[in-house]
Backbone of each chain as nested JSON, in Angstrom:
{
  "chains": [
    {"id": "A", "residues": [
      {"number": 1, "name": "UNK", "atoms": {"N": [83.189, 155.595, 189.749], "CA": [82.911, 154.474, 190.578], "C": [83.726, 153.246, 190.07]}},
      {"number": 2, "name": "UNK", "atoms": {"N": [83.979, 152.305, 190.949], "CA": [84.712, 151.19, 190.502], "C": [83.877, 149.772, 190.767]}},
      {"number": 3, "name": "UNK", "atoms": {"N": [84.297, 148.812, 190.141], "CA": [83.601, 147.494, 190.239], "C": [84.407, 146.589, 191.318]}},
      {"number": 4, "name": "UNK", "atoms": {"N": [83.793, 146.007, 192.281], "CA": [84.549, 145.153, 193.235], "C": [83.795, 143.96, 193.607]}},
      {"number": 5, "name": "UNK", "atoms": {"N": [84.465, 143.098, 194.307], "CA": [83.913, 141.947, 194.918], "C": [84.175, 141.907, 196.434]}},
      {"number": 6, "name": "UNK", "atoms": {"N": [83.141, 141.661, 197.23], "CA": [83.233, 141.616, 198.624], "C": [83.984, 140.439, 199.002]}},
      {"number": 7, "name": "UNK", "atoms": {"N": [85.213, 140.583, 199.758], "CA": [86.014, 139.525, 200.066], "C": [86.048, 139.407, 201.587]}},
      {"number": 8, "name": "UNK", "atoms": {"N": [85.49, 140.332, 202.396], "CA": [85.481, 140.061, 203.819], "C": [85.063, 141.334, 204.517]}},
      {"number": 9, "name": "UNK", "atoms": {"N": [85.195, 141.241, 205.81], "CA": [84.794, 142.317, 206.672], "C": [85.997, 142.791, 207.69]}},
      {"number": 10, "name": "UNK", "atoms": {"N": [85.816, 144.104, 208.081], "CA": [86.782, 144.573, 209.114], "C": [85.925, 144.772, 210.314]}},
      {"number": 11, "name": "UNK", "atoms": {"N": [86.366, 144.4, 211.496], "CA": [85.668, 144.73, 212.732], "C": [86.501, 145.58, 213.682]}},
      {"number": 12, "name": "UNK", "atoms": {"N": [85.864, 146.705, 213.942], "CA": [86.479, 147.756, 214.777], "C": [85.67, 148.16, 215.897]}},
      {"number": 13, "name": "UNK", "atoms": {"N": [86.196, 148.337, 217.059], "CA": [85.523, 148.912, 218.158], "C": [85.74, 150.438, 218.251]}},
      {"number": 14, "name": "UNK", "atoms": {"N": [87.08, 150.736, 218.37], "CA": [87.366, 152.123, 218.428], "C": [87.667, 152.831, 217.034]}},
      {"number": 15, "name": "UNK", "atoms": {"N": [86.789, 153.781, 216.559], "CA": [86.905, 154.266, 215.218], "C": [86.218, 155.686, 215.216]}},
      {"number": 16, "name": "UNK", "atoms": {"N": [86.459, 156.272, 214.145], "CA": [85.788, 157.735, 213.991], "C": [84.171, 157.421, 214.103]}},
      {"number": 17, "name": "UNK", "atoms": {"N": [83.51, 158.276, 214.794], "CA": [81.994, 158.233, 214.936], "C": [81.269, 158.094, 213.65]}},
      {"number": 18, "name": "UNK", "atoms": {"N": [81.742, 158.58, 212.609], "CA": [81.038, 158.424, 211.304], "C": [81.061, 156.888, 210.939]}},
      {"number": 19, "name": "UNK", "atoms": {"N": [81.809, 156.087, 211.269], "CA": [81.77, 154.707, 210.799], "C": [81.35, 153.791, 211.954]}},
      {"number": 20, "name": "UNK", "atoms": {"N": [80.893, 154.398, 213.063], "CA": [80.381, 153.487, 214.066], "C": [79.112, 152.938, 213.604]}},
      {"number": 21, "name": "UNK", "atoms": {"N": [78.743, 151.634, 214.01], "CA": [77.512, 150.91, 213.683], "C": [77.387, 150.826, 212.192]}},
      {"number": 22, "name": "UNK", "atoms": {"N": [78.346, 150.896, 211.416], "CA": [78.305, 150.613, 209.95], "C": [79.252, 149.466, 209.608]}},
      {"number": 23, "name": "UNK", "atoms": {"N": [78.761, 148.679, 208.611], "CA": [79.629, 147.504, 208.261], "C": [80.751, 147.966, 207.357]}},
      {"number": 24, "name": "UNK", "atoms": {"N": [81.925, 147.553, 207.555], "CA": [83.079, 147.807, 206.904], "C": [83.52, 146.618, 206.033]}},
      {"number": 25, "name": "UNK", "atoms": {"N": [83.417, 146.648, 204.683], "CA": [83.688, 145.499, 203.899], "C": [85.032, 145.574, 203.219]}},
      {"number": 26, "name": "UNK", "atoms": {"N": [85.816, 144.514, 203.034], "CA": [86.93, 144.45, 202.17], "C": [86.51, 144.087, 200.882]}},
      {"number": 27, "name": "UNK", "atoms": {"N": [86.759, 145.037, 199.941], "CA": [86.384, 144.888, 198.488], "C": [87.533, 144.791, 197.56]}},
      {"number": 28, "name": "UNK", "atoms": {"N": [87.669, 143.642, 196.9], "CA": [88.597, 143.464, 195.952], "C": [88.259, 144.348, 194.664]}},
      {"number": 29, "name": "UNK", "atoms": {"N": [89.157, 144.904, 194.162], "CA": [88.951, 145.579, 192.801], "C": [88.824, 144.573, 191.572]}},
      {"number": 30, "name": "UNK", "atoms": {"N": [87.901, 144.862, 190.712], "CA": [87.775, 143.93, 189.508], "C": [87.935, 144.744, 188.385]}},
      {"number": 31, "name": "UNK", "atoms": {"N": [88.454, 144.104, 187.285], "CA": [88.595, 144.814, 185.981], "C": [87.16, 144.58, 185.274]}},
      {"number": 32, "name": "UNK", "atoms": {"N": [86.902, 145.273, 184.01], "CA": [85.701, 145.125, 183.376], "C": [85.086, 143.81, 183.215]}},
      {"number": 33, "name": "UNK", "atoms": {"N": [86.092, 142.765, 183.166], "CA": [85.667, 141.345, 182.906], "C": [85.255, 140.616, 184.095]}},
      {"number": 34, "name": "UNK", "atoms": {"N": [85.428, 141.222, 185.193], "CA": [85.095, 140.694, 186.527], "C": [86.139, 139.918, 187.207]}},
      {"number": 35, "name": "UNK", "atoms": {"N": [87.397, 140.061, 186.633], "CA": [88.618, 139.468, 187.297], "C": [89.296, 140.47, 188.256]}},
      {"number": 36, "name": "UNK", "atoms": {"N": [89.722, 139.888, 189.379], "CA": [90.434, 140.746, 190.402], "C": [91.651, 141.439, 189.642]}},
      {"number": 37, "name": "UNK", "atoms": {"N": [91.655, 142.714, 189.899], "CA": [92.814, 143.352, 189.078], "C": [93.865, 143.876, 190.041]}},
      {"number": 38, "name": "UNK", "atoms": {"N": [93.878, 143.265, 191.271], "CA": [94.876, 143.627, 192.195], "C": [94.367, 144.793, 193.067]}},
      {"number": 39, "name": "UNK", "atoms": {"N": [94.737, 144.706, 194.325], "CA": [94.401, 145.763, 195.198], "C": [93.006, 145.591, 195.831]}},
      {"number": 40, "name": "UNK", "atoms": {"N": [92.761, 146.359, 196.915], "CA": [91.544, 146.15, 197.592], "C": [91.304, 147.482, 198.22]}},
      {"number": 41, "name": "UNK", "atoms": {"N": [90.069, 147.687, 198.788], "CA": [89.817, 148.855, 199.66], "C": [88.85, 148.476, 200.767]}},
      {"number": 42, "name": "UNK", "atoms": {"N": [88.807, 149.191, 201.801], "CA": [87.842, 148.857, 202.934], "C": [86.742, 150.074, 202.668]}},
      {"number": 43, "name": "UNK", "atoms": {"N": [85.535, 149.6, 202.433], "CA": [84.535, 150.373, 202.113], "C": [83.376, 150.206, 203.039]}},
      {"number": 44, "name": "UNK", "atoms": {"N": [82.744, 151.409, 203.331], "CA": [81.489, 151.429, 204.199], "C": [80.37, 150.834, 203.405]}},
      {"number": 45, "name": "UNK", "atoms": {"N": [79.549, 150.035, 203.848], "CA": [78.319, 149.33, 203.234], "C": [77.173, 150.22, 203.361]}},
      {"number": 46, "name": "UNK", "atoms": {"N": [76.532, 150.552, 202.284], "CA": [75.302, 151.312, 202.403], "C": [74.058, 150.634, 201.73]}},
      {"number": 47, "name": "UNK", "atoms": {"N": [74.316, 149.346, 201.348], "CA": [73.263, 148.625, 200.527], "C": [73.035, 147.226, 201.11]}},
      {"number": 48, "name": "UNK", "atoms": {"N": [73.745, 146.839, 202.123], "CA": [73.549, 145.468, 202.678], "C": [74.125, 144.362, 201.727]}},
      {"number": 49, "name": "UNK", "atoms": {"N": [75.394, 144.789, 201.169], "CA": [76.054, 143.798, 200.485], "C": [76.872, 142.804, 201.28]}},
      {"number": 50, "name": "UNK", "atoms": {"N": [77.101, 141.683, 200.814], "CA": [77.869, 140.681, 201.624], "C": [78.542, 139.601, 200.761]}},
      {"number": 51, "name": "UNK", "atoms": {"N": [79.294, 138.841, 201.44], "CA": [79.957, 137.584, 200.866], "C": [80.0, 137.401, 199.408]}},
      {"number": 52, "name": "UNK", "atoms": {"N": [80.997, 137.792, 198.783], "CA": [81.217, 137.278, 197.278], "C": [80.332, 138.072, 196.42]}},
      {"number": 53, "name": "UNK", "atoms": {"N": [79.58, 138.993, 196.811], "CA": [78.787, 139.732, 195.857], "C": [79.658, 140.706, 195.066]}},
      {"number": 54, "name": "UNK", "atoms": {"N": [79.218, 140.962, 193.875], "CA": [79.913, 141.939, 192.886], "C": [79.168, 143.329, 193.256]}},
      {"number": 55, "name": "UNK", "atoms": {"N": [79.957, 144.378, 193.536], "CA": [79.412, 145.56, 193.962], "C": [79.883, 146.698, 193.286]}},
      {"number": 56, "name": "UNK", "atoms": {"N": [79.202, 147.829, 193.377], "CA": [79.763, 149.106, 192.8], "C": [80.149, 149.976, 193.948]}},
      {"number": 57, "name": "UNK", "atoms": {"N": [81.342, 150.449, 193.978], "CA": [81.907, 151.31, 195.018], "C": [82.111, 152.638, 194.552]}},
      {"number": 58, "name": "UNK", "atoms": {"N": [81.576, 153.61, 195.162], "CA": [81.859, 155.035, 195.064], "C": [83.268, 155.329, 195.845]}},
      {"number": 59, "name": "UNK", "atoms": {"N": [84.197, 155.808, 195.104], "CA": [85.521, 156.059, 195.694], "C": [85.866, 157.532, 195.574]}},
      {"number": 60, "name": "UNK", "atoms": {"N": [84.978, 158.345, 196.223], "CA": [85.041, 159.814, 196.305], "C": [84.526, 160.283, 197.437]}},
      {"number": 61, "name": "UNK", "atoms": {"N": [85.292, 161.227, 198.149], "CA": [84.92, 161.586, 199.541], "C": [83.599, 162.549, 199.657]}},
      {"number": 62, "name": "UNK", "atoms": {"N": [83.407, 163.376, 198.718], "CA": [82.165, 164.288, 198.874], "C": [80.882, 163.375, 198.669]}},
      {"number": 63, "name": "UNK", "atoms": {"N": [80.963, 162.546, 197.706], "CA": [79.767, 161.729, 197.471], "C": [79.508, 160.876, 198.726]}},
      {"number": 64, "name": "UNK", "atoms": {"N": [80.72, 160.23, 199.247], "CA": [80.571, 159.438, 200.295], "C": [79.922, 160.052, 201.619]}},
      {"number": 65, "name": "UNK", "atoms": {"N": [80.352, 161.369, 201.836], "CA": [79.98, 162.165, 202.905], "C": [78.266, 162.403, 202.871]}},
      {"number": 66, "name": "UNK", "atoms": {"N": [77.907, 162.546, 201.595], "CA": [76.454, 162.887, 201.344], "C": [75.739, 161.602, 201.564]}},
      {"number": 67, "name": "UNK", "atoms": {"N": [76.121, 160.424, 201.226], "CA": [75.455, 159.159, 201.456], "C": [75.369, 158.91, 203.026]}},
      {"number": 68, "name": "UNK", "atoms": {"N": [76.463, 159.182, 203.715], "CA": [76.469, 158.908, 205.042], "C": [75.821, 159.982, 205.918]}},
      {"number": 69, "name": "UNK", "atoms": {"N": [75.483, 161.13, 205.134], "CA": [74.926, 162.153, 205.86], "C": [75.608, 162.659, 207.024]}},
      {"number": 70, "name": "UNK", "atoms": {"N": [76.992, 162.817, 206.866], "CA": [77.79, 163.222, 207.865], "C": [78.847, 164.166, 207.276]}},
      {"number": 71, "name": "UNK", "atoms": {"N": [78.74, 165.447, 207.498], "CA": [79.526, 166.589, 206.913], "C": [81.047, 166.347, 206.761]}},
      {"number": 72, "name": "UNK", "atoms": {"N": [81.655, 165.835, 207.914], "CA": [83.033, 165.774, 207.985], "C": [83.521, 164.29, 208.032]}},
      {"number": 73, "name": "UNK", "atoms": {"N": [82.809, 163.326, 207.527], "CA": [83.102, 161.977, 207.7], "C": [84.361, 161.75, 206.977]}},
      {"number": 74, "name": "UNK", "atoms": {"N": [85.405, 161.187, 207.668], "CA": [86.658, 160.865, 207.007], "C": [86.565, 159.612, 206.305]}},
      {"number": 75, "name": "UNK", "atoms": {"N": [85.651, 159.444, 205.238], "CA": [85.348, 158.323, 204.548], "C": [85.365, 158.538, 202.909]}},
      {"number": 76, "name": "UNK", "atoms": {"N": [86.138, 157.743, 202.225], "CA": [86.074, 157.991, 200.888], "C": [85.486, 156.931, 200.024]}},
      {"number": 77, "name": "UNK", "atoms": {"N": [85.334, 155.707, 200.519], "CA": [84.833, 154.456, 199.74], "C": [83.537, 154.059, 200.296]}},
      {"number": 78, "name": "UNK", "atoms": {"N": [82.48, 153.985, 199.532], "CA": [81.139, 153.457, 200.069], "C": [80.564, 152.573, 199.0]}},
      {"number": 79, "name": "UNK", "atoms": {"N": [80.148, 151.407, 199.515], "CA": [79.489, 150.429, 198.542], "C": [78.116, 151.019, 198.326]}},
      {"number": 80, "name": "UNK", "atoms": {"N": [77.705, 151.224, 196.99], "CA": [76.556, 151.933, 196.646], "C": [75.575, 151.167, 195.889]}},
      {"number": 81, "name": "UNK", "atoms": {"N": [76.169, 149.85, 195.323], "CA": [75.155, 149.109, 194.515], "C": [75.678, 147.65, 194.654]}},
      {"number": 82, "name": "UNK", "atoms": {"N": [74.716, 146.763, 194.356], "CA": [75.089, 145.274, 194.06], "C": [74.763, 144.968, 192.639]}},
      {"number": 83, "name": "UNK", "atoms": {"N": [75.753, 144.422, 192.001], "CA": [75.623, 144.272, 190.422], "C": [75.26, 142.88, 190.068]}},
      {"number": 84, "name": "UNK", "atoms": {"N": [74.24, 142.816, 189.198], "CA": [73.879, 141.446, 188.809], "C": [74.588, 140.944, 187.589]}},
      {"number": 85, "name": "UNK", "atoms": {"N": [74.818, 142.023, 186.696], "CA": [75.525, 141.595, 185.491], "C": [76.496, 142.808, 184.924]}},
      {"number": 86, "name": "UNK", "atoms": {"N": [77.539, 142.472, 184.393], "CA": [78.371, 143.619, 183.809], "C": [79.124, 143.06, 182.647]}},
      {"number": 87, "name": "UNK", "atoms": {"N": [78.979, 143.744, 181.59], "CA": [79.58, 143.286, 180.379], "C": [79.328, 144.012, 179.171]}}
    ]},
    {"id": "B", "residues": [
      {"number": 1, "name": "UNK", "atoms": {"N": [89.394, 153.584, 202.669], "CA": [90.115, 153.066, 203.882], "C": [91.073, 151.926, 203.349]}},
      {"number": 2, "name": "UNK", "atoms": {"N": [92.212, 151.767, 204.019], "CA": [93.013, 150.639, 203.782], "C": [93.535, 150.127, 205.164]}},
      {"number": 3, "name": "UNK", "atoms": {"N": [94.106, 149.022, 205.142], "CA": [94.647, 148.532, 206.373], "C": [96.087, 148.831, 206.526]}},
      {"number": 4, "name": "UNK", "atoms": {"N": [96.551, 148.939, 207.886], "CA": [97.92, 149.241, 208.068], "C": [98.326, 148.722, 209.488]}},
      {"number": 5, "name": "UNK", "atoms": {"N": [99.518, 148.83, 209.76], "CA": [100.081, 148.338, 211.077], "C": [100.965, 149.404, 211.551]}},
      {"number": 6, "name": "UNK", "atoms": {"N": [100.794, 149.887, 212.711], "CA": [101.649, 150.903, 213.297], "C": [103.141, 150.17, 213.648]}},
      {"number": 7, "name": "UNK", "atoms": {"N": [104.1, 150.87, 213.125], "CA": [105.454, 150.188, 213.404], "C": [106.337, 151.211, 214.107]}},
      {"number": 8, "name": "UNK", "atoms": {"N": [105.814, 152.358, 214.536], "CA": [106.755, 153.214, 215.291], "C": [106.11, 154.542, 215.538]}},
      {"number": 9, "name": "UNK", "atoms": {"N": [106.836, 155.443, 216.425], "CA": [106.227, 156.784, 216.754], "C": [107.151, 157.766, 216.405]}},
      {"number": 10, "name": "UNK", "atoms": {"N": [106.711, 158.924, 216.29], "CA": [107.569, 160.121, 216.031], "C": [107.315, 161.189, 217.241]}},
      {"number": 11, "name": "UNK", "atoms": {"N": [108.349, 161.876, 217.525], "CA": [108.131, 162.955, 218.532], "C": [108.588, 164.297, 217.837]}},
      {"number": 12, "name": "UNK", "atoms": {"N": [107.741, 165.185, 217.548], "CA": [108.174, 166.334, 216.766], "C": [108.638, 167.382, 217.8]}},
      {"number": 13, "name": "UNK", "atoms": {"N": [109.674, 168.007, 217.398], "CA": [110.276, 169.225, 218.205], "C": [109.431, 170.503, 218.024]}},
      {"number": 14, "name": "UNK", "atoms": {"N": [109.036, 170.744, 216.857], "CA": [108.196, 171.825, 216.379], "C": [107.267, 171.475, 215.574]}},
      {"number": 15, "name": "UNK", "atoms": {"N": [106.052, 171.831, 215.444], "CA": [105.026, 171.393, 214.553], "C": [103.985, 172.457, 214.201]}},
      {"number": 16, "name": "UNK", "atoms": {"N": [103.358, 172.35, 213.005], "CA": [102.458, 173.342, 212.539], "C": [101.268, 173.521, 213.46]}},
      {"number": 17, "name": "UNK", "atoms": {"N": [100.601, 174.609, 213.447], "CA": [99.438, 174.88, 214.131], "C": [98.372, 173.957, 213.817]}},
      {"number": 18, "name": "UNK", "atoms": {"N": [97.65, 173.35, 214.735], "CA": [96.596, 172.344, 214.487], "C": [97.125, 170.983, 214.67]}},
      {"number": 19, "name": "UNK", "atoms": {"N": [98.387, 170.711, 214.691], "CA": [98.97, 169.343, 214.983], "C": [99.461, 169.204, 216.267]}},
      {"number": 20, "name": "UNK", "atoms": {"N": [99.566, 170.372, 217.066], "CA": [100.014, 170.277, 218.468], "C": [99.256, 169.158, 219.278]}},
      {"number": 21, "name": "UNK", "atoms": {"N": [99.978, 168.317, 219.877], "CA": [99.363, 167.243, 220.674], "C": [98.878, 166.008, 219.907]}},
      {"number": 22, "name": "UNK", "atoms": {"N": [98.837, 166.035, 218.515], "CA": [98.325, 164.895, 217.791], "C": [99.419, 163.918, 217.658]}},
      {"number": 23, "name": "UNK", "atoms": {"N": [99.203, 162.601, 218.04], "CA": [100.289, 161.582, 217.92], "C": [100.648, 161.38, 216.419]}},
      {"number": 24, "name": "UNK", "atoms": {"N": [101.871, 161.18, 216.164], "CA": [102.331, 160.947, 214.819], "C": [103.028, 159.57, 214.825]}},
      {"number": 25, "name": "UNK", "atoms": {"N": [102.487, 158.716, 214.057], "CA": [102.789, 157.276, 214.057], "C": [103.357, 156.861, 212.653]}},
      {"number": 26, "name": "UNK", "atoms": {"N": [104.288, 155.94, 212.681], "CA": [104.752, 155.274, 211.387], "C": [103.722, 154.14, 211.061]}},
      {"number": 27, "name": "UNK", "atoms": {"N": [103.167, 154.15, 209.823], "CA": [102.29, 153.104, 209.521], "C": [102.83, 152.396, 208.23]}},
      {"number": 28, "name": "UNK", "atoms": {"N": [102.827, 151.1, 208.37], "CA": [103.198, 150.221, 207.129], "C": [101.877, 149.822, 206.536]}},
      {"number": 29, "name": "UNK", "atoms": {"N": [101.61, 150.198, 205.363], "CA": [100.252, 149.656, 204.718], "C": [100.432, 148.129, 204.462]}},
      {"number": 30, "name": "UNK", "atoms": {"N": [99.16, 147.574, 204.615], "CA": [99.054, 146.132, 204.526], "C": [98.128, 145.631, 203.4]}},
      {"number": 31, "name": "UNK", "atoms": {"N": [98.379, 144.483, 202.925], "CA": [97.324, 143.895, 201.865], "C": [96.174, 143.39, 202.818]}},
      {"number": 32, "name": "UNK", "atoms": {"N": [95.109, 142.826, 202.182], "CA": [94.013, 142.28, 202.97], "C": [94.336, 141.177, 203.87]}},
      {"number": 33, "name": "UNK", "atoms": {"N": [95.519, 140.405, 203.581], "CA": [95.846, 139.281, 204.402], "C": [96.937, 139.681, 205.472]}},
      {"number": 34, "name": "UNK", "atoms": {"N": [97.279, 140.915, 205.536], "CA": [98.082, 141.414, 206.617], "C": [99.595, 141.482, 206.123]}},
      {"number": 35, "name": "UNK", "atoms": {"N": [99.932, 141.19, 204.856], "CA": [101.315, 141.337, 204.483], "C": [101.651, 142.891, 204.132]}},
      {"number": 36, "name": "UNK", "atoms": {"N": [102.882, 143.079, 204.207], "CA": [103.29, 144.586, 203.873], "C": [103.165, 144.834, 202.506]}},
      {"number": 37, "name": "UNK", "atoms": {"N": [102.549, 146.02, 202.164], "CA": [102.377, 146.299, 200.748], "C": [102.654, 147.88, 200.586]}},
      {"number": 38, "name": "UNK", "atoms": {"N": [103.824, 148.129, 200.188], "CA": [104.228, 149.515, 199.816], "C": [104.958, 150.139, 200.913]}},
      {"number": 39, "name": "UNK", "atoms": {"N": [105.263, 151.434, 200.715], "CA": [106.179, 152.179, 201.561], "C": [105.468, 152.601, 202.939]}},
      {"number": 40, "name": "UNK", "atoms": {"N": [106.173, 152.565, 203.95], "CA": [105.554, 153.148, 205.277], "C": [105.497, 154.708, 205.175]}},
      {"number": 41, "name": "UNK", "atoms": {"N": [104.561, 155.171, 205.921], "CA": [104.402, 156.717, 205.904], "C": [104.109, 157.098, 207.378]}},
      {"number": 42, "name": "UNK", "atoms": {"N": [104.101, 158.492, 207.488], "CA": [103.804, 158.992, 208.819], "C": [102.253, 159.478, 208.852]}},
      {"number": 43, "name": "UNK", "atoms": {"N": [101.462, 158.947, 209.763], "CA": [100.126, 159.374, 209.884], "C": [99.855, 160.0, 211.159]}},
      {"number": 44, "name": "UNK", "atoms": {"N": [98.915, 160.932, 211.16], "CA": [98.319, 161.573, 212.445], "C": [97.375, 160.422, 212.92]}},
      {"number": 45, "name": "UNK", "atoms": {"N": [97.291, 160.269, 214.248], "CA": [96.368, 159.328, 214.823], "C": [95.076, 160.095, 215.239]}},
      {"number": 46, "name": "UNK", "atoms": {"N": [94.041, 159.848, 214.442], "CA": [92.689, 160.428, 214.744], "C": [92.072, 159.834, 215.893]}},
      {"number": 47, "name": "UNK", "atoms": {"N": [92.283, 158.461, 216.16], "CA": [91.817, 157.89, 217.456], "C": [92.537, 158.219, 218.672]}},
      {"number": 48, "name": "UNK", "atoms": {"N": [93.792, 158.705, 218.589], "CA": [94.608, 159.014, 219.695], "C": [94.847, 157.81, 220.606]}},
      {"number": 49, "name": "UNK", "atoms": {"N": [94.689, 156.623, 220.066], "CA": [94.7, 155.391, 221.017], "C": [95.602, 154.374, 220.357]}},
      {"number": 50, "name": "UNK", "atoms": {"N": [96.091, 154.58, 219.224], "CA": [96.96, 153.544, 218.553], "C": [98.266, 153.528, 219.008]}},
      {"number": 51, "name": "UNK", "atoms": {"N": [98.97, 152.381, 219.061], "CA": [100.474, 152.254, 219.437], "C": [101.072, 151.173, 218.545]}},
      {"number": 52, "name": "UNK", "atoms": {"N": [102.403, 151.003, 218.612], "CA": [103.155, 150.112, 217.825], "C": [102.582, 148.722, 218.005]}},
      {"number": 53, "name": "UNK", "atoms": {"N": [102.412, 148.033, 216.798], "CA": [101.846, 146.679, 216.763], "C": [100.39, 146.637, 216.38]}},
      {"number": 54, "name": "UNK", "atoms": {"N": [99.634, 147.797, 216.543], "CA": [98.2, 147.876, 216.391], "C": [97.99, 147.768, 214.833]}},
      {"number": 55, "name": "UNK", "atoms": {"N": [96.913, 147.022, 214.449], "CA": [96.505, 147.018, 213.087], "C": [95.343, 148.074, 213.09]}},
      {"number": 56, "name": "UNK", "atoms": {"N": [95.344, 148.948, 212.101], "CA": [94.491, 150.105, 211.916], "C": [93.95, 150.189, 210.472]}},
      {"number": 57, "name": "UNK", "atoms": {"N": [92.891, 151.039, 210.435], "CA": [92.475, 151.561, 209.053], "C": [92.855, 152.907, 209.056]}},
      {"number": 58, "name": "UNK", "atoms": {"N": [93.332, 153.433, 207.796], "CA": [93.682, 154.795, 207.587], "C": [93.104, 155.401, 206.229]}},
      {"number": 59, "name": "UNK", "atoms": {"N": [93.112, 156.546, 206.282], "CA": [92.661, 157.294, 205.056], "C": [93.705, 158.342, 204.654]}},
      {"number": 60, "name": "UNK", "atoms": {"N": [93.687, 158.702, 203.413], "CA": [94.645, 159.596, 202.906], "C": [94.063, 160.845, 202.404]}},
      {"number": 61, "name": "UNK", "atoms": {"N": [94.828, 161.882, 201.97], "CA": [94.443, 163.05, 201.416], "C": [93.326, 163.857, 202.235]}},
      {"number": 62, "name": "UNK", "atoms": {"N": [92.267, 164.352, 201.602], "CA": [91.306, 165.279, 202.316], "C": [90.555, 164.5, 203.414]}},
      {"number": 63, "name": "UNK", "atoms": {"N": [90.396, 163.338, 203.286], "CA": [89.646, 162.467, 204.313], "C": [90.528, 162.457, 205.54]}},
      {"number": 64, "name": "UNK", "atoms": {"N": [91.79, 162.47, 205.362], "CA": [92.878, 162.362, 206.425], "C": [92.704, 163.638, 207.352]}},
      {"number": 65, "name": "UNK", "atoms": {"N": [92.549, 164.712, 206.61], "CA": [92.564, 166.133, 207.322], "C": [91.244, 166.174, 208.082]}},
      {"number": 66, "name": "UNK", "atoms": {"N": [90.161, 165.544, 207.434], "CA": [88.866, 165.56, 207.923], "C": [88.728, 164.844, 209.388]}},
      {"number": 67, "name": "UNK", "atoms": {"N": [89.776, 163.814, 209.592], "CA": [89.733, 163.094, 210.817], "C": [90.011, 163.847, 212.12]}},
      {"number": 68, "name": "UNK", "atoms": {"N": [90.708, 165.013, 211.724], "CA": [91.212, 165.779, 212.958], "C": [90.269, 166.98, 213.219]}},
      {"number": 69, "name": "UNK", "atoms": {"N": [90.226, 167.441, 214.316], "CA": [89.364, 168.748, 214.722], "C": [90.434, 169.751, 215.201]}},
      {"number": 70, "name": "UNK", "atoms": {"N": [90.687, 170.862, 214.712], "CA": [90.008, 171.359, 213.448], "C": [90.534, 170.551, 212.217]}},
      {"number": 71, "name": "UNK", "atoms": {"N": [89.64, 170.437, 211.266], "CA": [90.172, 169.808, 210.026], "C": [91.009, 170.75, 209.113]}},
      {"number": 72, "name": "UNK", "atoms": {"N": [91.398, 170.295, 208.022], "CA": [92.226, 171.144, 207.14], "C": [93.577, 171.499, 207.777]}},
      {"number": 73, "name": "UNK", "atoms": {"N": [94.007, 170.785, 208.72], "CA": [95.352, 170.851, 209.233], "C": [96.292, 170.166, 208.246]}},
      {"number": 74, "name": "UNK", "atoms": {"N": [97.528, 170.478, 208.34], "CA": [98.416, 169.801, 207.354], "C": [98.659, 168.413, 207.575]}},
      {"number": 75, "name": "UNK", "atoms": {"N": [97.78, 167.551, 207.179], "CA": [97.986, 166.111, 207.355], "C": [97.503, 165.518, 205.944]}},
      {"number": 76, "name": "UNK", "atoms": {"N": [98.256, 164.313, 205.498], "CA": [97.968, 163.741, 204.342], "C": [97.705, 162.255, 204.617]}},
      {"number": 77, "name": "UNK", "atoms": {"N": [97.883, 161.728, 205.771], "CA": [97.522, 160.297, 206.05], "C": [97.069, 160.403, 207.553]}},
      {"number": 78, "name": "UNK", "atoms": {"N": [95.94, 159.685, 207.912], "CA": [95.486, 159.666, 209.268], "C": [94.833, 158.294, 209.503]}},
      {"number": 79, "name": "UNK", "atoms": {"N": [94.965, 157.904, 210.799], "CA": [94.345, 156.631, 211.386], "C": [93.032, 156.973, 211.703]}},
      {"number": 80, "name": "UNK", "atoms": {"N": [92.005, 156.145, 211.133], "CA": [90.557, 156.369, 211.55], "C": [90.031, 155.432, 212.428]}},
      {"number": 81, "name": "UNK", "atoms": {"N": [90.667, 154.21, 212.573], "CA": [89.999, 153.118, 213.354], "C": [90.996, 152.1, 213.742]}},
      {"number": 82, "name": "UNK", "atoms": {"N": [90.737, 151.533, 214.923], "CA": [91.609, 150.391, 215.583], "C": [90.89, 149.099, 215.093]}},
      {"number": 83, "name": "UNK", "atoms": {"N": [91.689, 148.273, 214.346], "CA": [91.073, 146.992, 213.846], "C": [91.233, 145.944, 214.849]}},
      {"number": 84, "name": "UNK", "atoms": {"N": [89.97, 145.269, 215.188], "CA": [89.845, 144.308, 216.072], "C": [90.058, 142.908, 215.302]}},
      {"number": 85, "name": "UNK", "atoms": {"N": [89.458, 142.739, 214.136], "CA": [89.583, 141.624, 213.418], "C": [89.311, 141.828, 211.873]}},
      {"number": 86, "name": "UNK", "atoms": {"N": [90.087, 141.028, 211.044], "CA": [89.701, 141.027, 209.7], "C": [89.329, 139.644, 209.243]}},
      {"number": 87, "name": "UNK", "atoms": {"N": [87.965, 139.648, 208.8], "CA": [87.376, 138.313, 208.505], "C": [87.393, 138.242, 206.931]}},
      {"number": 88, "name": "UNK", "atoms": {"N": [88.126, 137.281, 206.419], "CA": [88.093, 137.124, 204.904], "C": [87.225, 135.984, 204.617]}},
      {"number": 89, "name": "UNK", "atoms": {"N": [86.475, 136.109, 203.464], "CA": [85.651, 134.96, 203.028], "C": [86.633, 133.89, 202.259]}},
      {"number": 90, "name": "UNK", "atoms": {"N": [86.636, 132.75, 202.603], "CA": [87.562, 131.756, 202.165], "C": [87.362, 131.661, 200.547]}},
      {"number": 91, "name": "UNK", "atoms": {"N": [86.014, 131.585, 200.13], "CA": [85.823, 131.423, 198.673], "C": [86.316, 132.545, 197.898]}},
      {"number": 92, "name": "UNK", "atoms": {"N": [86.427, 133.774, 198.437], "CA": [86.728, 134.9, 197.683], "C": [88.233, 135.076, 197.509]}},
      {"number": 93, "name": "UNK", "atoms": {"N": [88.995, 134.342, 198.242], "CA": [90.583, 134.499, 198.335], "C": [91.152, 134.21, 196.967]}}
    ]}
  ]
}
């Protein structure tokens, strides 16, 4: 899993059915100190994370498909936690 | 998923089983602000609706193959959605 910070949202109408009616978040990657380490990913939200929150992102497809409960979902990244403190 | 922009199309003369009829598009990966980031690649269009100029989300590797039916066709990048809007939080930039 990786640490990230919510930096925005992606809005789509036409998309794979597995991501329909789910929030897509732009998540900046963070280093262990909480500073942006460069790069981002678009992750499916599963915990209701938003705006500037530090989050835990699962970046592995099989786990993502289990969380979405969708056998063949073409999704690799899912926000699975909101982090209060890291250090 | 990552963001990308469709910058061209390919027309194959011969193609592997499972990819017949699947649109193949050039995709330029983008950073979150829409600037080019990295080398362009060829992606299968899982939405079958993307065209040049379209901003898209794409997946790589096994997730790309799962985009198509049947899955596990020889695909390593695929378009999974057409982006209407990217909304960045000002404070987080």
